[in-house]
VOTITOR-980631 format. One record per residue (C-alpha): y, x, z; chain; residue in one letter. Coordinates in nm, 3 decimals. Layout:
# residues N
{north Y | east X | up Z | cadena A | residuo A}
...
# end
This chain:
# residues 191
{north 10.258 | east 8.310 | up 13.991 | cadena A | residuo M}
{north 10.487 | east 8.240 | up 14.289 | cadena A | residuo K}
{north 10.712 | east 8.019 | up 14.078 | cadena A | residuo K}
{north 10.422 | east 7.785 | up 13.997 | cadena A | residuo H}
{north 10.290 | east 7.738 | up 14.353 | cadena A | residuo I}
{north 10.529 | east 7.452 | up 14.450 | cadena A | residuo P}
{north 10.438 | east 7.251 | up 14.138 | cadena A | residuo N}
{north 10.066 | east 7.324 | up 14.186 | cadena A | residuo I}
{north 10.093 | east 7.188 | up 14.542 | cadena A | residuo L}
{north 10.268 | east 6.874 | up 14.413 | cadena A | residuo T}
{north 9.994 | east 6.816 | up 14.153 | cadena A | residuo I}
{north 9.726 | east 6.886 | up 14.416 | cadena A | residuo F}
{north 9.883 | east 6.619 | up 14.641 | cadena A | residuo R}
{north 9.848 | east 6.364 | up 14.360 | cadena A | residuo I}
{north 9.484 | east 6.470 | up 14.303 | cadena A | residuo I}
{north 9.411 | east 6.412 | up 14.673 | cadena A | residuo L}
{north 9.512 | east 6.044 | up 14.645 | cadena A | residuo V}
{north 9.195 | east 5.916 | up 14.467 | cadena A | residuo P}
{north 8.981 | east 6.129 | up 14.700 | cadena A | residuo I}
{north 9.156 | east 5.972 | up 14.999 | cadena A | residuo F}
{north 9.105 | east 5.620 | up 14.855 | cadena A | residuo I}
{north 8.736 | east 5.689 | up 14.790 | cadena A | residuo Y}
{north 8.681 | east 5.814 | up 15.146 | cadena A | residuo V}
{north 8.866 | east 5.516 | up 15.297 | cadena A | residuo M}
{north 8.645 | east 5.275 | up 15.104 | cadena A | residuo G}
{north 8.319 | east 5.456 | up 15.173 | cadena A | residuo S}
{north 8.060 | east 5.378 | up 15.436 | cadena A | residuo N}
{north 8.014 | east 5.740 | up 15.541 | cadena A | residuo M}
{north 8.022 | east 5.834 | up 15.906 | cadena A | residuo N}
{north 8.370 | east 5.921 | up 16.034 | cadena A | residuo N}
{north 8.530 | east 5.808 | up 15.706 | cadena A | residuo A}
{north 8.863 | east 5.730 | up 15.875 | cadena A | residuo Y}
{north 8.871 | east 6.069 | up 16.045 | cadena A | residuo F}
{north 8.793 | east 6.248 | up 15.718 | cadena A | residuo I}
{north 9.065 | east 6.041 | up 15.547 | cadena A | residuo A}
{north 9.304 | east 6.141 | up 15.828 | cadena A | residuo L}
{north 9.232 | east 6.511 | up 15.763 | cadena A | residuo I}
{north 9.285 | east 6.463 | up 15.387 | cadena A | residuo I}
{north 9.611 | east 6.279 | up 15.448 | cadena A | residuo F}
{north 9.741 | east 6.543 | up 15.690 | cadena A | residuo I}
{north 9.651 | east 6.814 | up 15.438 | cadena A | residuo F}
{north 9.836 | east 6.623 | up 15.164 | cadena A | residuo A}
{north 10.137 | east 6.584 | up 15.397 | cadena A | residuo S}
{north 10.139 | east 6.959 | up 15.462 | cadena A | residuo I}
{north 10.153 | east 7.025 | up 15.086 | cadena A | residuo T}
{north 10.463 | east 6.803 | up 15.077 | cadena A | residuo D}
{north 10.633 | east 7.021 | up 15.337 | cadena A | residuo I}
{north 10.519 | east 7.346 | up 15.177 | cadena A | residuo L}
{north 10.610 | east 7.278 | up 14.814 | cadena A | residuo D}
{north 10.979 | east 7.223 | up 14.890 | cadena A | residuo G}
{north 11.003 | east 7.517 | up 15.129 | cadena A | residuo K}
{north 10.835 | east 7.753 | up 14.883 | cadena A | residuo L}
{north 11.048 | east 7.633 | up 14.592 | cadena A | residuo A}
{north 11.365 | east 7.706 | up 14.790 | cadena A | residuo R}
{north 11.232 | east 8.035 | up 14.934 | cadena A | residuo K}
{north 11.143 | east 8.177 | up 14.592 | cadena A | residuo Y}
{north 11.436 | east 8.013 | up 14.412 | cadena A | residuo G}
{north 11.209 | east 7.824 | up 14.175 | cadena A | residuo V}
{north 11.340 | east 7.469 | up 14.207 | cadena A | residuo V}
{north 11.246 | east 7.309 | up 13.874 | cadena A | residuo S}
{north 11.325 | east 6.984 | up 13.696 | cadena A | residuo K}
{north 10.954 | east 6.906 | up 13.708 | cadena A | residuo F}
{north 10.949 | east 6.959 | up 14.085 | cadena A | residuo G}
{north 11.266 | east 6.760 | up 14.145 | cadena A | residuo L}
{north 11.110 | east 6.463 | up 13.966 | cadena A | residuo F}
{north 10.740 | east 6.497 | up 14.055 | cadena A | residuo M}
{north 10.768 | east 6.589 | up 14.425 | cadena A | residuo D}
{north 10.924 | east 6.256 | up 14.533 | cadena A | residuo P}
{north 10.697 | east 6.073 | up 14.288 | cadena A | residuo L}
{north 10.390 | east 6.238 | up 14.445 | cadena A | residuo A}
{north 10.514 | east 6.124 | up 14.788 | cadena A | residuo D}
{north 10.552 | east 5.768 | up 14.662 | cadena A | residuo K}
{north 10.202 | east 5.768 | up 14.509 | cadena A | residuo I}
{north 10.046 | east 5.902 | up 14.829 | cadena A | residuo L}
{north 10.230 | east 5.667 | up 15.065 | cadena A | residuo V}
{north 10.202 | east 5.348 | up 14.857 | cadena A | residuo L}
{north 9.834 | east 5.406 | up 14.777 | cadena A | residuo A}
{north 9.765 | east 5.447 | up 15.147 | cadena A | residuo T}
{north 9.951 | east 5.131 | up 15.245 | cadena A | residuo F}
{north 9.767 | east 4.939 | up 14.970 | cadena A | residuo L}
{north 9.436 | east 5.062 | up 15.115 | cadena A | residuo V}
{north 9.553 | east 4.952 | up 15.462 | cadena A | residuo F}
{north 9.603 | east 4.597 | up 15.328 | cadena A | residuo L}
{north 9.228 | east 4.579 | up 15.261 | cadena A | residuo R}
{north 9.128 | east 4.676 | up 15.617 | cadena A | residuo I}
{north 9.075 | east 4.363 | up 15.825 | cadena A | residuo D}
{north 9.154 | east 4.525 | up 16.158 | cadena A | residuo I}
{north 9.505 | east 4.612 | up 16.026 | cadena A | residuo L}
{north 9.579 | east 4.264 | up 15.888 | cadena A | residuo S}
{north 9.828 | east 4.187 | up 16.170 | cadena A | residuo D}
{north 9.991 | east 4.531 | up 16.154 | cadena A | residuo I}
{north 10.039 | east 4.623 | up 15.788 | cadena A | residuo V}
{north 10.164 | east 4.307 | up 15.621 | cadena A | residuo L}
{north 10.185 | east 4.241 | up 15.244 | cadena A | residuo P}
{north 10.563 | east 4.185 | up 15.250 | cadena A | residuo W}
{north 10.611 | east 4.531 | up 15.402 | cadena A | residuo M}
{north 10.413 | east 4.702 | up 15.128 | cadena A | residuo V}
{north 10.582 | east 4.490 | up 14.859 | cadena A | residuo L}
{north 10.932 | east 4.588 | up 14.980 | cadena A | residuo L}
{north 10.834 | east 4.958 | up 14.992 | cadena A | residuo M}
{north 10.683 | east 4.932 | up 14.644 | cadena A | residuo F}
{north 10.992 | east 4.760 | up 14.498 | cadena A | residuo L}
{north 11.224 | east 5.014 | up 14.660 | cadena A | residuo R}
{north 11.026 | east 5.304 | up 14.515 | cadena A | residuo D}
{north 11.009 | east 5.148 | up 14.167 | cadena A | residuo I}
{north 11.385 | east 5.086 | up 14.164 | cadena A | residuo L}
{north 11.466 | east 5.438 | up 14.290 | cadena A | residuo V}
{north 11.233 | east 5.589 | up 14.027 | cadena A | residuo T}
{north 11.407 | east 5.383 | up 13.756 | cadena A | residuo I}
{north 11.744 | east 5.508 | up 13.887 | cadena A | residuo L}
{north 11.616 | east 5.869 | up 13.889 | cadena A | residuo R}
{north 11.493 | east 5.837 | up 13.528 | cadena A | residuo M}
{north 11.820 | east 5.673 | up 13.417 | cadena A | residuo G}
{north 12.024 | east 5.950 | up 13.576 | cadena A | residuo M}
{north 11.804 | east 6.214 | up 13.413 | cadena A | residuo K}
{north 11.865 | east 6.055 | up 13.071 | cadena A | residuo R}
{north 12.238 | east 6.056 | up 13.139 | cadena A | residuo S}
{north 12.230 | east 6.426 | up 13.227 | cadena A | residuo G}
{north 12.246 | east 6.386 | up 13.604 | cadena A | residuo F}
{north 11.996 | east 6.525 | up 13.853 | cadena A | residuo I}
{north 11.926 | east 6.302 | up 14.151 | cadena A | residuo M}
{north 11.820 | east 6.521 | up 14.440 | cadena A | residuo A}
{north 11.625 | east 6.373 | up 14.729 | cadena A | residuo T}
{north 11.866 | east 6.273 | up 15.006 | cadena A | residuo S}
{north 11.823 | east 6.362 | up 15.372 | cadena A | residuo R}
{north 11.779 | east 5.993 | up 15.450 | cadena A | residuo L}
{north 11.496 | east 5.971 | up 15.196 | cadena A | residuo A}
{north 11.330 | east 6.277 | up 15.351 | cadena A | residuo K}
{north 11.356 | east 6.112 | up 15.692 | cadena A | residuo L}
{north 11.211 | east 5.792 | up 15.540 | cadena A | residuo K}
{north 10.914 | east 5.987 | up 15.404 | cadena A | residuo T}
{north 10.864 | east 6.157 | up 15.742 | cadena A | residuo T}
{north 10.863 | east 5.819 | up 15.921 | cadena A | residuo L}
{north 10.618 | east 5.676 | up 15.667 | cadena A | residuo Q}
{north 10.387 | east 5.977 | up 15.712 | cadena A | residuo L}
{north 10.405 | east 5.942 | up 16.092 | cadena A | residuo I}
{north 10.320 | east 5.570 | up 16.074 | cadena A | residuo S}
{north 10.028 | east 5.636 | up 15.837 | cadena A | residuo I}
{north 9.893 | east 5.922 | up 16.048 | cadena A | residuo I}
{north 9.924 | east 5.700 | up 16.359 | cadena A | residuo S}
{north 9.728 | east 5.421 | up 16.189 | cadena A | residuo L}
{north 9.460 | east 5.659 | up 16.062 | cadena A | residuo L}
{north 9.431 | east 5.812 | up 16.408 | cadena A | residuo L}
{north 9.390 | east 5.467 | up 16.564 | cadena A | residuo L}
{north 9.129 | east 5.372 | up 16.304 | cadena A | residuo L}
{north 8.943 | east 5.698 | up 16.378 | cadena A | residuo S}
{north 8.938 | east 5.622 | up 16.750 | cadena A | residuo L}
{north 8.855 | east 5.249 | up 16.740 | cadena A | residuo T}
{north 8.517 | east 5.312 | up 16.900 | cadena A | residuo S}
{north 8.698 | east 5.446 | up 17.208 | cadena A | residuo S}
{north 8.936 | east 5.153 | up 17.253 | cadena A | residuo F}
{north 9.058 | east 4.837 | up 17.088 | cadena A | residuo S}
{north 9.324 | east 4.881 | up 16.822 | cadena A | residuo I}
{north 9.473 | east 4.552 | up 16.942 | cadena A | residuo F}
{north 9.598 | east 4.727 | up 17.256 | cadena A | residuo E}
{north 9.846 | east 4.912 | up 17.034 | cadena A | residuo F}
{north 9.897 | east 4.656 | up 16.757 | cadena A | residuo S}
{north 10.237 | east 4.533 | up 16.884 | cadena A | residuo H}
{north 10.378 | east 4.887 | up 16.899 | cadena A | residuo Y}
{north 10.243 | east 4.985 | up 16.558 | cadena A | residuo I}
{north 10.365 | east 4.657 | up 16.401 | cadena A | residuo R}
{north 10.711 | east 4.727 | up 16.545 | cadena A | residuo F}
{north 10.695 | east 5.079 | up 16.398 | cadena A | residuo L}
{north 10.590 | east 4.935 | up 16.059 | cadena A | residuo M}
{north 10.878 | east 4.683 | up 16.059 | cadena A | residuo I}
{north 11.121 | east 4.965 | up 16.142 | cadena A | residuo G}
{north 10.979 | east 5.191 | up 15.869 | cadena A | residuo V}
{north 10.999 | east 4.905 | up 15.616 | cadena A | residuo T}
{north 11.361 | east 4.823 | up 15.699 | cadena A | residuo I}
{north 11.459 | east 5.191 | up 15.689 | cadena A | residuo F}
{north 11.277 | east 5.234 | up 15.355 | cadena A | residuo T}
{north 11.476 | east 4.947 | up 15.202 | cadena A | residuo V}
{north 11.799 | east 5.085 | up 15.349 | cadena A | residuo Y}
{north 11.740 | east 5.427 | up 15.187 | cadena A | residuo T}
{north 11.694 | east 5.255 | up 14.850 | cadena A | residuo G}
{north 12.026 | east 5.074 | up 14.887 | cadena A | residuo I}
{north 12.187 | east 5.404 | up 14.993 | cadena A | residuo D}
{north 12.049 | east 5.581 | up 14.682 | cadena A | residuo Y}
{north 12.193 | east 5.316 | up 14.451 | cadena A | residuo Y}
{north 12.529 | east 5.308 | up 14.623 | cadena A | residuo Y}
{north 12.579 | east 5.688 | up 14.622 | cadena A | residuo K}
{north 12.436 | east 5.763 | up 14.278 | cadena A | residuo N}
{north 12.596 | east 5.478 | up 14.088 | cadena A | residuo L}
{north 12.924 | east 5.591 | up 14.242 | cadena A | residuo K}
{north 12.863 | east 5.945 | up 14.107 | cadena A | residuo I}
{north 12.787 | east 5.812 | up 13.758 | cadena A | residuo I}
{north 13.093 | east 5.588 | up 13.765 | cadena A | residuo Y}
{north 13.327 | east 5.868 | up 13.876 | cadena A | residuo N}
{north 13.196 | east 6.115 | up 13.616 | cadena A | residuo K}
{north 13.211 | east 5.871 | up 13.326 | cadena A | residuo T}
{north 13.571 | east 5.761 | up 13.391 | cadena A | residuo R}
# end
């Protein structure tokens, strides 16, 4: 059973995405706070699945492919939801989400191409840092949305927009880094 726990956590993280989207779009009381709790829980599963896979020595091809894909689904779905929230219209901008989406599509295509060629593309440390920064920015935004009755979100909008620009630039950089390093590996091994 232990060997399946990391993959179960990855699948559970994907299942949480539509629940998160539903809560964010609902009119229920404290919807943003409930969405924050769901997102934090999903983020914890991201940390746990990798640690458990390494601890029990059950790193699988499924996990190597699905874990980063689950992260991309969670993060991109959340940023797409943010685009529909009027109060965030000056903070989360469409070009930011588009660049993150394109980066993730291109990295997924690279990962699939490498898999077909017999190479395994492990998640880089830079990409893990990128995911961590994205999770921090999302949690910050959800926390601000949860507390908007206590203060105006506009008091913090400049700081959060700066954080979002930084996260977007770093996200694009990690995509370029993936292509540079992995295409170099393929080139050197096929010579």
